[in-house]
N, C-alpha and C positions, 0 to 999 in steps of 0.2 A: 244775568251772565255770571258764571262761576268764577270767583277770583283765582287768578293764576298765582299759586304760592311756590312755584318752582324756584329753587335757589338761583341767583345770578352770580357768575364768577367774579364780576367786577363791581358788585354792589358796594357803595361807599366811596368809590373813586369819582372825583369830579374833574371834568375835562373842559377847558376853554378852547374852542375852535375859532381862531381869528383868521383862518386862512381862506383862500378863494379857489375857485375851480375844483379840481379833483384830488390832486396828490395828497397833501396833508389832510384835507377834509375827509378823505377816504379812511385814513387811519382813525380819525375820530368816529367815523361811522362804524367801523369794525368794533371799536371799544364800546360804543353805544349798544350794539347788538348783543353784547354780553353783559349788559347791566350798568355800565358807567353812566353817570349823569353828565351828558354832554350839552354844554351851553354854546350854541352857535352865535357868534358875535359878528354883526354885519354893519356896514356903513348905513346911517339913516337915509331913508328915501330911495336909495339905489339897491342896496343889498349885494349879495354875491352874484357876480355875472352869470353863474350857472343857472340862476332863476330864469334868465331870458335866452338860454342857449338850447338848441335842439328842437325836438318836436313839441307841438302845442298840446295843451290839455283843455278841459272844460273850465279851468280856473286860470288865474293870472300866472301861475307857475308852469314851467315846462316839465316834461316827463322825467328828464334826468334829475331835476331837482327833487321831484316827488319821490323818486326811487333812492337817490344817493344821500339825501338829507334825512333819511329815516331816523326816528327815535331821538332827534335833537330838539332841545328847547331853543327857540329863536328870539334873540333880543337885538336891539340896535344900539350902537355906541360908536362915536367918532373918536378914535384913539389919537387923532392929530390935535385935538383941542385939550387944553390943560385940564379942564374938568373931566373930560373923557378919560384921559390918562390916569387921573386920580381914581376914578371909579373902577377902571381896569385893575389897578393895583389892589383895590379892596377885594375884587373878585379873585385875584391871584392869591391873596392871603388866605382865601377860603377854598382853594382848589389844589389839585394834585398835579395836573398836566396842562401844558399849553401847547397847542399845535399851530404852527404858522408856516407860511411859504412866501413871505415878502422877499423882494430883492435884498441881498445882504446889505446891511447898513441902514435899512429903512426904520426898523424898530429903534435902533440906536439914535437915529435922528430925532425920534419922538420921545427920547428919554425912557424907552421901554426895552432896552437890550437885556440879554440874560444876566449880565453883571448887576443890573439894577433890580431885576425881578427876583433874583436869588437872595438879595438883601431883604426883600419883602417877605419871601418864603424860602428859607434855605433848603426845604425838602422838595422844591419844585423840580419836576421833570419837564424839559422843553424840547419838543421836536421842531427842527428847522429843516425845511425842504426848499431847495432852490435849484435852478438849472444846473449849476456847476459846483454847488457847495459853498461853504463859508470862507474857503481859502483858495489860493492858487491864482494864476494870472487871469483866468476867465471868470472869476467869482462875480464880477459886476455885470456880466452879460445876461440879458434876459433869456429865459429858456422856457419852452413848452415841450409837450410830449413828442411832437414830430422832430424837434431838434435833438432831443435826447435819443430817440431811435437812431437818428443819423450819426450823431457823435459817439454813441455807445457801441456802434458796430453792427447792429442787427439789420438796418436798412440796406447796407451794402450786400447782405446775404439774401435779400428778399427779391424774388423774381427770376428771370431767365438770363443766362450769361450774355446773350446778344442784345439785351434790351436794358432800358434804364431801371435802376432800383425802384421797387414799389413799396407802398406802405405795408409793413409786416403785420397784416391783420387789422390793427387799430392804431391810430395815432396816439391814443390815450394809454397804451400799454405801459409806458414808463410811469405814468401818474398812478395807476392802480398798483403797480409793483412798489412804488415809493411809499404808498399808503400801507401796503402789506409789510414791507421791511420796517416802516416806521412804527407800526403797531408792535412788531416783534421787539424793536428797540425800546419802546416805552415799557413793555412788560418786563424786560430785563432790568431796566433802570428802576422800575418800581420795586422789583425784587431786591436790588442793591439798596435802595432807600430803606426798605423795611428792615434790613440787617444793620445798616449803619446810620440811618437818619439823614443821609446826604442825598440831595437831588443831583441831577446832571443834565447836560445838553446832548442831544442827538443830532448829528449833522449828516444830511443826505443830499447828494447831487442827483438829479433825475437820471443823468446818463449812467451813473454808477450802478443803478438797479438793472439796467440792460446789460452792461458789461459783465456783471456778476453771473448771468445765466447762460453765457455762451459756451458752455461745456469746455472742450479742449482747445478752443480758438487760441488763447494766449500761450499755453505751454507748447502747442504744436508749432506755432511761429517761432517761439524762443529756441526750441530744440532743433527744428528742421527747416526754419525759414519758410514754412508753408503758409501761403495766403489763401485762405478758402475763398472760392468764388461762388457766384450765384448758381444754383443747381435746379431752378424751377421747383417742382414738387419733390425732387429727390433729396436724399439725406446722405451726408458724408459718412463713411465707414461701414455702411450696410446697404445691401441691395439683394433682392427687390424690397424697397421700402419707400412707397410712393402712393400717389392717387391714380386710380385706373378707371377708364370709362366702362360703362355697362351698356347692355343692349337696349335698355329702356331710357337712354339718355341721361343717366345719373352718374355718380362717381362713388367709388369705394376706396377706402384706405386699407392697404395691406402692409404689414410690418414683419419682415423676416429678419430677425435680429440674431439668428444663429444658423449654422449649416443644417442642424436638425430640423428647424422649422422650415427651411427651404426644401428639405427632403419631403416633408409632409405636403407642401404646396405642389411640388413637382408631381407627386402621386395624384393629387386632386386634378391636376391639369392633364393627366394621362401620359406623362413623359418622365417616369421615375428614373429612367436611364441617365438623365442629365445631372441627377443629384448623386450623393455618395461618392463613388469613384469616377463619376461621369465628368463631362467637360465643365459643368458649373457647380460641382459638388462643394468646393471650398471657397470661402469668401474672396481670396485674391483672384481666383478665376472669374468670379462674377463681377468683381470690381473692374477687371481688365476689359470685360465685355458688357459694361453697364447698360449701354443703349440696346444691345441685342437681348439682354435678359429682361429689361423693362418692356420691350416690344413683345417678347414672348408672353409675358404675363398679360399685357393689354389685349393681345390677340385672343387670349382665353376668356378674359372678363367680358369682352365684347360679344361673346356668344351666349351670355346669360343676363337675365334681369338682375337688378341689384339685390332684391330680397332673396332670390335663389342663391346668389353668391354668398350672401351672409350665412345662410343655412349650411351651404357646402363647407365654407371655411370653419364654421363653428363645429361641425361634425368632424372635420379633419384636424382640429386643434391648430388652426392657423389664425393668428391675431388679425382681426379685420374689423372694420366699422364703416358705417355710412358717412359720407361727407354731408353733414346736415345743414340745411338752411333753417332759419328761425321758425318758419311755419311747420317744418317737420319736427323740430324740437318740441313744439307745443303739443304735437300728437303722439310723441314717443312714449311707450309704456314704461321705460326705465326712468325717464324724467318724472313721470306721474307717480310711479311707485316710491321714488325717493323724495317726492314733494319738492323737487328743485325749483318749481315755479310756484310762488306764493301769491294768492289772490287776496288783496287787501281792500277793505271797504273804507271809503273816505266820503265825508259828508259833502265835499266840494265837487267831486267828479264821479262818484259812484264806486265802481270796482276797478282796480288796476292790478295787472299781473306784473310782478317784479321778481328778480332772482332771490331765492331764499338764502338763509344764513349758511355760511361755511366757516369753520368745520362743525361737525356734529359732536357734541359732548354728551355723555350719557347722564351725568349727575347735574351739571350746570349748563344746560343748553342755551344757546342764544335765541333771541326772538325779535320780531319786528312788531313794535307796539303802535307806531303810527308813521304815516308818510311825511315827507318834508312839509313843514308848516309855513304859515304866512309870515311875511317880514314883520318883525317886532311883536309877534303874537304873545310872547311870554315876558314882555317888558315889565309889567306890573308884578307878575309872579316872582321875577328875579329881584328887581330893584326894591320892591316892598318887603317881600318875605325873606329874601336872603340877605340883602344889605340893610334893610330896615329904613329905607327912605319913606318919607311921608308922601301922600298923594299930591300935596302942594309942590314939594320938591321935584317929584317926577314930572309934573306938568310944566314946571319952570325949565327943566332940562330939555323937555320935548320942544318947547317953544324956541329955545336957543339952538336947537339942532344938535345938541350933545348926544341925545338918545332918540 
């Protein structure tokens, strides 16, 4: 095998991932994809609960663990024990970033709060993700992605107006967003540290990541008292902008975000007279007759198979796309050309398809080096080679349940 000598953007940065589930660990995963040395620290014997969540694989780990714990070196350590806390401080002294998502006050109870860790390493950057953040009247409430979707405002918008709110795509959406915002925060904090020598803490509440992406929801309410309601597949402020059925029982997404695009669509549908100076030519006219406009588009799409519609819309310069299921994604030539699906070989399970790295960097691209590893697989590598512990000491700590 030819050695990959491509430069890594985050080479030389060491991250301690002491978090569980997805949110803060996803931040560490993103950093690991771009070259950071991420050490995943888990409770001895049990490990991160994600190891046992979701779909099974041929080994002891579940598929989500194999995919989302990529590129991390795995060790075990009980932070609740005095010897474990001391070992953790030794690791902190040799690291740049700590990612955690315990309930606020937990690390402080163990004597490992940020005020203590920054004394060990004044340059330390610490990401803290929790349901509601480190402050406020709700800070001690437990929180997961579903709760963040609900409290953050997106669940209320998901579904049809005459039915109960539904899951907005995935209950884990806030977790992944928190990891993404967290990685952004870590990189800014590292930039600040490189200029000043000072570390800092990053505080994210899961619900905040949802609230931040809801376009004009807040200003529209503040200015006009407008409370947006559920609209099914429709979208506020633009129409037609929805999912439409096709003759072959599939769905197509069409997005007319301007009067000009609607004019192109109307021409495709064989009714150019409704656009321009016609009855649906301007957005306010279409908004006032949203149901009729959507029905007109649906009546047209139902006359054609999906692939035919895609070609027609492409030729007519109307933004459109298939509503893809995962099996269709695996067969799609665009996904293939962009190598969005990465096939990784692993000695435990053979080959596994996982989402590839995003974003693409031309000079320092990210890469997946390995899938999520076994619990404690790198204990000796870290404790012996990084901290300098003897084999005897490592065995003692193992027997005592510290590692």
